[in-house]
N, C-alpha and C positions, 0 to 999 in steps of 0.2 A: 425249244420254243418252235411254234409253227411259223411257216412263211405266209406271205400274202402276195397278192397280185398287185403290180404297180400300174398306175393309170394317169392320164392326162385330162386337163380340163381347161375351161376359159370363164372369163366373167363377161356377162353379155347385159345389154340394157334394151330389151326390145321397144321400151317406151321412147327411146331416142330416135327410132328408125321407121320408115314406113311399113306398114303391115305386110305389103306385097312383098317386101324384101326378107321377111323372116324364114320362109321355107328354103329359099336359097342359102341364106346364112347357116340354118341348121344342117343343110346337106353338105355344105363345105366344111363345117365343123367336123361332121362325121367322117368325111373323106380324108380329113387330115389325121385322123386317128384319135380324136378326142372323145371322151366318155362323159365328162361332167360339165354342166353349165350352171354357173351361178347367176341368179336374177333376183330382183325384187327388193334389194336392201335400201334402195334410196326413193322408192316409188310410192310412198304414203300418199302424196298429193293426187296421184292417179288412181290409187285403190279407193280413196275416200275424199273426193274433191270437196265435199261439204260435210258438216257434221252430221253423221248417221246416214249418209247416202253414200253407199258403196257402188263402184263400177268395177265388177270383177270381169266383165266380158272380155277385155283385151288380155287380162293375165290368164283367163280360161284358154283362150285361143293360143297364146304363147306357149303355155305348158303343153297343150295338145300338139302343137307344131313341133316342138323340141323333142317330145316323146315319140312322135311319128318317125323321126329320123333316127331313133335308136339311142337318143341321148337321155341321160339321168340329169335331174334338175336339183340343185342346192337352192333351196328357197330361203331368202334372207328376209328376217323381220325388218320393217323400214323404220325403226324408232330412232335411228341417228339423224333422221331428217324430218322432224315434225312440220307439217305445213303451217302456213300463216294463220290459218284459222284456229289451230290449237294454241298458238301464242295469244291470240286475241282473246281466247277463252280464259287462259291463264297468264296474264302478264307478267306474274312474278315467278314464272317457271325457269327463267334464264339463269344460268350460272353467273357467278359474280367474281371478279378477280380479286387479289389481294388489295388493290387500291380502292375497291368498292365500285368499279365500272362493271356494268352488266354486259355479258358477251352476247351481241345483238343478232337479230335475224339476218339472213342474206347469205349464209354459207351453210354450215352443217355442225352437228354436235351441239347445237343451242339449246341445252337443257341442263338442269341441276338434278343429279341423282337423287336428291332428298326430297324433291317436290312431290307431294302425295297426289295432288291432282294429275300431274303428268304421268306418274306411275299407273294410275287408274286408266288414263287414255291408252297406254302402251298395253296393259292387260286387255283392253277391249279390242284393240286392232290386232293383237296376236291371236286372240281367242277366235276371232272372226276368220283369220286366215287359216288357223289350225282346223277349224270345223269344215271349212270349204276344201282345202287341199291336203288335209292329213292322210287321206287314203288314195290320192290321185296316182295313177299307175306310173307317171313319169317322175313322181317325186322320189328322190334318192337320200336327201339329207336336209337338214335345216342349218341356218346360221342365225344366231341372235345378234341383233342390232349390227354395228360395224366399227371395229377398232376402238374398243374402250380405251379412254385415255389419250387418243390422238388429239393433237392441238392443245395439250396441257388442260384436258377438260375433266379430271377427276377431282380436283380440289376446287371447291366452291365456298365463297363467303357470303352466301345468300342468307336471307331470313329463314328460309326453309331449312338450310344447313344448320343454322344456329339452334333452331328448335329442336331438331333431330339429334344434334350432338349432345345437347343437354339431357334429352331422354336416354341416348345411348350411355352416357356417363352414369346416370342413376342405375343402369343395369350393370356397370362395371363396379360400382361401389354400393351394393344393395344394403338397406337397412336390415338390422337383425330381425325385426318383426316381419320383414317381407313387404312392407308398404313404402314405396318411394326409395330414395337413396340415402346414403350416410355421407353427408358433407364433410363431416369431420374426418372421416376415413380418407376421403379424397385429399383434404387439406394435409393431412400427415403424409400420405403417399407422395404427393407432389412437392413437399418442402415448403408449403405456401407461407410459413412463418418468415421465410426469406423476403425482404422488401415489402412486408406487411400485405402480402397477397391473398390472405385467408379470404375465403367466401363463406357467406352466411346461409346461402341457398344455392341450389343448382341453377336456378333461373338468373342468378348473378354472373354466371360465366359466360363470357363472349368468346368470339373466335380469336385465335391467336395471329391477328394481323393488325397493322397500324399502331402498334405499340411503340413507345418512345425509343426504346432500344430493344433488344431481343426478348421475346417472350419467354416464360419458364419452359425449358426443353421438355419437361414431362407434359405440360399443356400442349406443345407443338406436337410431340409424338403421339399422344392420344388422339389428336385432331387427325393425324395422317392414318392411324389405325381405323378410326371411324370412317374416314373417307373411303378406304379400302373396303370396309364391311358395307358400305352403302352400294358399291358397283356389285358386289356378290349378291346382295339383296335384290337389286334391280334385275339382275341376269336371272336369278331363281325365279322371279315372278313370271318371267317370260317362258322359262322351261316348264314350269307347272302348267302354263296354258297349253303349251304345244303337246305335252305328254298326255293330256287328258284326251287328245283326239288323234294322236299320230304314234306310230312305232318306229318312225324313221329316226336315225341317230342325229344327234344336235351337236354342233360345233360353234365355236366362236373364232373370230380371226384377230389374233393379237398382233402387236407390233414389235419392232426392235428397239431395245433399250428403253421400253416403257416400263417403269417400275413403281408407279404410284399406287397400284392395287395389286393385291396377292392373286397371282394368276392360278396357283394351285388351289386356293379356295374357290374361285370361280370355276376352275376345271372340274372340281369335285362333283359338280351338278351336270356335267356335259359328258358326251360320249367320245368326242374327238376334239383335240386342240389343233388349231391351224394358225399360221401366222403369215404376215405379208412380207415378203422379202425383196428388198430393194437394194441390191449391193452397192450400186453406184450412188444412189441418192443418200444411203447412210453413211458412205465413206468420208464425206466432208464434214459432217456435224454430229455423229454418234459413236464413231469408232475411236476417236481419241489418236489417230494416226498422226505422224509427223508430216511436215510438207513434203519431205522427199518420199515417204511412203505413199502419200495421196497422189503424187505425180506418177510414181511407179505402177500403182494399182489403179489408176484413174478409170480405165476401161475394163477392169476385171473385178474390182472390189477387194476387200480385205480377205487375206487367206483364212481368217479364223472367226470373223464377226457372224457370218451366216452359219457356220458350223456350230458355233456356240449356241445359237437360238434354235438350230434343228435339235440339238441335244436337250436344251432346256424344255422345248415344247413337247418333245417325246416324253419327258417326265410328267409335264403338266397333263398330257393326254393318257397317262398311264399305259404307254406303249402305242396308242393310235393317234397319229398327227399327220396333217397334210400343210402343203403350202397352198393357202387360198388365193393369193395373189403374188405372182412371179414377174418381176420386171422383165419386159420384153424387148426395150429399147430406151431412148432418152426419156426421162421423166420431166415434170414441169416445176417441181417444188423444191428441189436442193439448191444450194449456193451456185453450183455449176452442174450442168446436165449433159455430160458427153454421151456419145453413142458407145455401146459395148464393143468390144473386141469381136470380130468374127468367130463364132463358135461358142460364145460365153453364155448364151441362152441354153444351148444344149448342156454345156459344162455345169451350170447352176442346177439344172433339172437332175442330172445325175449326181451331183453332190447331195441333193436333198434325198434321192432315193438310196445312196450310201448310208445315210444316217437314219433310215427306216421310214421315210415318208410313204404314205399310202398313195397319194395323189398330189400332183403338181398342177396348178391352175394358173393360167397366164392372165395378167391384167393388161389389156383387155382385148376383145375381139377386134374391134374396130376403132381407130383413132376418132374421137369426136371433134367436129369442126367448130363447136361453140362452147361457151362457158368456161368454168375455171380450169378444166383439164385438157383444154384443146391443144396443149404442147405435149401431152402424154402420149407416148407411141403405143401402137397395139399390134396384134398379129396382122392387121390389115391397115392401110392408109385409109384417109377420109374418103377417097375415091373408090374404096373397095378393092384396090389393087393390093397384092401381096407386099407386105413389109419384110424386112430381112428375117425377122424372127419366125416367120410362118414355115419356112423351109426347115429351120432347126428344130421346131416342134414336131414337124412331119418326120424328120430323120430319127427323133427319139422314139416316136411312136412306132416306127419300123423296127427299131433296135429292141424295144420291148417285147415285140413278138418273138424274138429269137433269144431274149435273155432268160437266165435261169430264174427261178423263183427267188424272191428276197427271203433270206433267212435272218432273222435277228438273233443276236447273241449278247450276253452281258458283257460289257467292257471290263478290263482288268482294273481300271482306275475309276474312283468315284470323286465327284466334286460337289460340295453341298452348296446350294444357293438358297439364300433366304430373303424374301422380300421386306420383312420386318427389319433385318439388318440393314438393308438400303435406306430405309426411312430414318433409322437411328443415326447413320452416317450423315444423311441430309440434315437433320437436326443440329448435329454437333460433329462437323467434319474435323474441326481442330486445325485445319490448314486449308489455305485456298486451293481449290481443285481437287481435293481429296474425295473420293467416293467409293463406296463398297463395290459397285458394279465394276469399276476400273481395276480394283484390287483383285477381285474374282477372276476378271477377264485376263488380267496379266498372268495369273497362275495357269489359266486354260491355255493361253498362247504357249507358255513354256512347256506344258505337257504335249502339245501338238507338235511343237518344234522338235521334240524328242521321238516323234512317231507314234504317240500314244492315242488309242481310242478311248474315249471318256463317256461315262454315264453322269449326268447331272442329276442330283438327288434332292428332294424337298427336306428341310429341317425336321420334319415329323418321322423320318426313317429311324428305326432302331436297330435294324438288322442289316448288317453288312457282310453277310456270308457271301463268299465267292469273290470278293474284291481283295486285290493284293495290296492296293494303296488307297487311302481316302484323304483328301485335302479339304479343309474346312476353314479358310482364312476369314477373319474379320466378323466373326458372329459375335456381335456386341452383347446380345442377350441369348445365353446359352443355357437351357434348362438343365437341371441335375440329370434327368433321364438321358439326355443326349450325350453328356460328358461321360456318363457310365457306360453307355453303348459303345462309344468310341474307345474308351479305355479297355473295354473287354474284347474288341474286335481283333480278330486274327489277321490284321492288316497293319502296314505302315501307316500311321496317322499323323498328319500335320496340321496344326492349328495355329492361330495367331496371325497378325497382330490384332489386338483389341478384343481377343476372344473373351467372353464374359465380363466385359468391362462395365456393363449396366444391368441393373434389375429391370424387371417388366415395368416398373414405374419410373425408370431412367434415373435411378440413384446408383452411386459407386457402392458396389456390395462390400461387405465385410464378412470373412476375411477378404483381403484385397485379391483382385483378379491375378491369374485366371481361375484359382480355386480348383484345379483340375486333379482328379483322383490320381495318385501314384506319380505325379510330376515333381512335387516339392519345389514349386517355383513360384515367386511373387514378383509382380510388376511394380516397382517401388516409384517410378517416375515416368512420365511421357512427355514427348516434346514434338512439335512439328518443325520441319526443316524447310528452309528457303531452296528453291529450285537451284540456286547457283551454290549451295552449300551441302553436297552429298557427302556421306561418311564412307570412306574406302573400307572394304572388307579384305582381310588377309587372304590371299590366293586368288583374288579376283572378283569384281562386282562391287556394287556400292549400295547403301541404304539411301532412299530418297524419301522425301515427304513425311515420314512418320517414323519415329524411333521410340522403343521403350527400354528403360533400364531394368535388367533383370538380376533378382537375387536368388541364387540357387547354389547349394553345395556340389552340384554336378558340374563338371568341366564342361565348357561350351565347345561345340564342334565347328562353329563359325565365330569369329571375333572380329572387331574392326581393328584398325591399325594402332589404336590406342590401348588395345588389350581388353576391351569391354565385350561381354558376351552379346552375341546377335542371335544365336539359335543354340537351344538345350535339348538334349535327348535323354529320355529315361525309357529304357526297353524299346518298345515299338512306337512311344509317344515322342513327338517332336514339336517344340514350340519355337516360332520364329518371331523375334521381337522387334520387327521393323519391316518396312515396305521395300522389298528387293528390287533392283533393276533387272533388265532382261539377263544380264550376264550372271547375276546372283541366283536368280530363279532357275536358270538353266543348271547351275551347279547343284542347287537344291533338288531339282527333279532327278538328275543323275544319280546323286547320293541315295535318294529314296528308291529309285527304281533298282539300283544294285542291290540294296538290301532286301527288296521285295522280290527279286529274281525276274524283273521284268526286262524284256529285250528292248533296247533303245536304238534308233536309227539316226544315221548322220545324214539329215535331209538336205538338199540344196535349198537356198533361199527361195521362198515362195512356193515350195512344194510341201504338200501334205498327204498323209495317208489315213484310210478309214477302213477298219476291218468288220466285216459281217461275219455270219455263220458260214457263209459259202465263199466269199470273195475278199480280196484286198484291193481297194480302190486307190490309185494313185492319181492326184490332181496337181497339174502345173498352173499356178496363178500367175505365172510371169508372162510378159508380153513378147517372150522369145523362147526358143526351144531349149530344153534342159536335159542333161544325161542324168539318169537315176540307176539305182541298183536293179530296177525292174526293166531297164532299157530306155530309149530315148522317148522324151515326151514332147511333142510341139507346143507351141504356145496355145493356151486354153486346151491343153490336151488332157484327155482322161483315159487311164488304162485300168482294166478290170482282170485281176489275176485270180484264178481259183485257189482256194485254200485247201 
């Protein structure tokens, strides 16, 4: 694999600052060692203050000023913040929550992905931008919209969504003659004979909200699939407008643990995947860390959460990915907002580069003294004096000049991540607090504790050549082609729990799951466990949350203390019939690694490694120094060792 040059950038809002200040800002950015400047993604009201009346002059001058300083612009389409006049034109364009309340104007992301009128407005403004700036010499890349799914904005229960959902269902269940849909096929697939839920026409189908008790899970799952497809459709419309007038690469900035839409489907239309990394902001409400872990990593962030998303978005971008927003200091939106440990901004930057990032862009250049984000730190304070992160960004820029070229390499271990599986678990978790994301993340953490570098793969992959081990937990809907590919892989393969537990239409399949070739295993019964009732496993570890009863003639290699099978292996295929705690997953990873001939490392608590084609990176996430096999690591320490 060829290498690539690593670079730095920043997010900037020229419309927030006096124009006389722009040139000095651009000079300081260049002097800091920054290459990229993202602008424009929230400025629709300045680009088009009235319907059809564009004001491009300020943006022309901003682009020219940044370009004159040698900077490259990432130009964002402004569709995450439609101005008030757009809402006045389309009062029904707002998303609606599950209780029927519209998501009102006065913030951002106030639109429904299914609204046809709003989509046309977006096409129009994006086309106008692409025509004007598609060949501008300062333009380096595009960003579509901003943070799809942020603030729980994928799912909408609006009238527009209801109409679009019915049309989408007609396409999912087409009539044999090709005209309209086959409502009988939908009724049979969903099992609507249950509770007299049969529909006479697609126009009878409502959205799955405000029902007396839970709606049909097939209905709910179809609605989540539809909602994801609407995001991809919305993004594709913008990409088409841009590509008609520009050859610059196109990115979108995804978020951490936002799974309401299929990022692989959206990413298929883009050139670069990027994401917005806020290690301290995410620690409290997205990682799932214990209170003790939150205290220990309060100023550093979780050792694995950022890395997981780095690996995920490298897959979404098919190898090309960036950090579009990197936390530079305290943020304004988390339950608690501590300052990073000194050195952490540099640390997070190098961690992203170790996982293959092409660029890391800090959010933001200057802390804004007004509106919703005035408590969000930047590289500069509101008075334009340097904030602590500026020196760390400058240090990374200097280090990049001397650093060897990044050389990507395939990891020895693959982990499959499937957004549709996450939706299936959301619809039917079977136990309070159980989620697909958490299950996969627990496996990822165990692999990282053992010193493994991991490639995350989409569920569409059928070729596992080069991988020594493949983990695919929790894939509730597992197509036969994927089962066959995994069964034929020359790798140690681990699946379960809940693998193949539902059909595409959310029915329990027959024969019973996992119906996996060559495994000779049946899941005869499942149960969810109270948090205070874990099942101990012989040799150490417990099953928590979810357990399956396994029928197999093959002797189990993990059993609980009552003698019941926990894990079955047939050749290179392993099925785990429960959600293991950290101790059990560590045992599982050690067992699989030994069979696969993988080196494992005994890493100190909070220390992680990441291998590239040229270097091994050591990262100390602890607030204190640690001794490692590679030498001493200070708090927030990074060590790069040639391979």
